[in-house]
C-alpha positions in Angstrom: -13.8 35.9 46.4 -11.6 33.1 47.8 -11.6 29.5 46.9 -10.3 26.9 49.3 -7.5 24.5 48.2 -9.8 21.5 48.1 -12.4 23.2 45.9 -9.7 24.4 43.5 -8.1 20.9 43.3 -11.4 19.3 42.6 -12.2 21.8 39.9 -8.8 21.3 38.3 -9.3 17.5 38.4 -12.7 17.8 36.6 -11.2 20.1 34.0 -8.3 17.7 33.3 -10.7 14.8 33.1 -12.8 16.6 30.5 -9.7 17.6 28.6 -8.6 13.9 28.5 -12.0 12.8 27.2 -11.9 15.5 24.5 -8.4 14.4 23.5 -9.5 10.8 23.1 -12.4 11.9 20.9 -10.2 14.0 18.8 -7.7 11.1 18.2 -10.5 8.6 17.4 -10.9 7.8 13.8 -14.1 6.8 12.1 -13.7 3.1 11.3 -15.9 0.5 9.7 -14.8 -3.2 9.8 -11.3 -2.0 10.8 -11.0 0.3 7.9 -10.9 4.1 8.1 -13.9 5.9 6.5 -14.1 9.5 5.4 -17.0 11.8 4.7 -17.4 14.4 1.9 -15.7 17.2 3.9 -12.7 14.9 4.7 -12.3 14.0 1.0 -12.7 17.6 -0.3 -9.8 18.7 1.9 -7.6 15.6 1.2 -8.1 15.6 -2.6 -8.6 19.4 -2.9 -11.9 18.9 -4.7 -15.3 20.6 -4.5 -18.4 18.8 -3.2 -19.7 18.9 -6.8 -16.6 17.2 -8.1 -17.0 14.4 -5.6 -20.6 14.0 -6.6 -19.5 13.8 -10.3 -16.9 11.1 -9.4 -19.6 9.1 -7.6 -22.1 9.5 -10.5 -19.5 8.3 -13.0 -18.8 5.3 -10.8 -15.1 6.3 -10.5 -15.3 6.6 -6.7 -17.2 4.0 -4.7 -19.1 5.2 -1.7 -21.5 4.1 1.1 -24.5 6.1 2.0 -26.1 6.0 5.4 -29.2 8.1 5.6 -28.2 11.5 3.9 -24.5 11.1 4.8 -22.0 9.8 2.3 -18.8 7.9 3.3 -15.8 6.6 1.5 -13.6 3.6 2.4 -9.9 4.4 2.6 -9.1 1.5 0.3 -11.5 2.8 -2.3 -9.8 6.3 -2.1 -6.4 4.8 -2.4 -7.5 2.7 -5.5 -9.0 5.8 -7.1 -5.7 7.8 -6.5 -3.6 4.9 -7.9 -5.8 4.6 -11.0 -5.4 8.4 -11.6 -1.7 8.1 -11.3 -1.6 5.2 -13.7 -3.9 7.0 -16.2 -1.6 10.0 -16.1 1.5 7.9 -16.7 -0.1 6.2 -19.6 -1.2 9.5 -21.1 2.3 11.0 -20.6 3.9 7.9 -22.2 1.6 8.2 -25.3 2.4 11.9 -25.7 6.1 11.1 -25.5 5.9 8.4 -28.1 3.9 10.6 -30.5 6.3 13.6 -30.3 8.8 13.8 -33.2 
């Protein structure tokens, strides 16, 4: 089966166009009011937590979230605040342990 040059060139152009569109979609971040948002799967990977652990953090009010339908989202600023709080709590705990040691 032979393909003439014009048909081949057109096919390649269409493939490149689709690849460019896919690349744009892959680079796009989920944003809400200019802030990046993450879903459960994103956060599980980032924080190395299970879905159940995230649910526990939400239930305890330690990690704010937004729910749209059945989908849960987290604002980047809330995630950073949670991480900073955990770091500060660990420092405080370590300082208290150091002070109590003889």
